[in-house]
C-alpha positions in Angstrom: 159.4 -28.9 -35.5 160.8 -28.0 -32.1 158.8 -28.4 -28.9 158.7 -24.6 -28.5 157.2 -24.2 -32.0 154.7 -27.0 -31.4 153.4 -25.2 -28.3 152.7 -22.2 -30.5 151.3 -23.8 -33.6 148.6 -26.2 -34.6 147.5 -27.4 -38.0 144.4 -29.6 -38.5 142.3 -30.8 -41.4 138.7 -30.1 -40.4 135.9 -32.3 -41.7 132.2 -31.5 -41.1 129.2 -33.6 -42.1 125.7 -34.5 -41.2 124.2 -38.0 -41.3 120.8 -36.4 -42.3 119.7 -32.8 -42.7 117.8 -32.7 -39.4 120.8 -33.8 -37.3 123.6 -31.5 -36.0 126.9 -31.4 -37.8 129.6 -33.9 -36.7 133.3 -33.0 -36.9 136.7 -34.5 -37.1 140.1 -32.9 -36.7 143.1 -34.6 -38.1 146.7 -33.6 -37.3 148.5 -33.8 -40.7 151.9 -34.3 -39.0 150.9 -37.3 -36.9 147.7 -38.5 -38.4 146.0 -38.4 -35.0 142.2 -37.9 -35.3 139.7 -36.3 -32.9 136.0 -36.9 -33.5 133.2 -34.7 -32.2 129.5 -35.5 -32.1 128.6 -31.8 -32.3 130.1 -28.3 -32.7 130.0 -27.6 -28.9 132.5 -30.5 -28.4 134.7 -29.2 -31.2 134.8 -25.7 -29.8 135.5 -27.0 -26.3 138.5 -29.1 -27.7 139.9 -26.0 -29.5 139.5 -23.9 -26.4 141.5 -26.4 -24.4 144.4 -26.0 -26.8 144.8 -22.4 -25.7 145.1 -22.6 -21.9 145.6 -18.8 -21.8 142.2 -18.1 -23.4 139.7 -16.4 -21.0 137.3 -18.8 -19.5 133.9 -17.5 -20.5 132.1 -19.5 -17.9 133.5 -17.6 -15.0 133.6 -14.1 -16.6 137.4 -13.7 -17.1 
């Protein structure tokens, strides 16, 4: 995959689980091309990570 294509395309395997029913879901994203993994303690961290992939996305914290 070219550098240009990689800048416009991401693929991840998403895993979600809870240690117990009363705890929030945890998440892990794995890049199937590189095997690189990113772990998240909660959904907020997962969403933040995904938003950072798209630097052109409006920043909801400042009203853009």
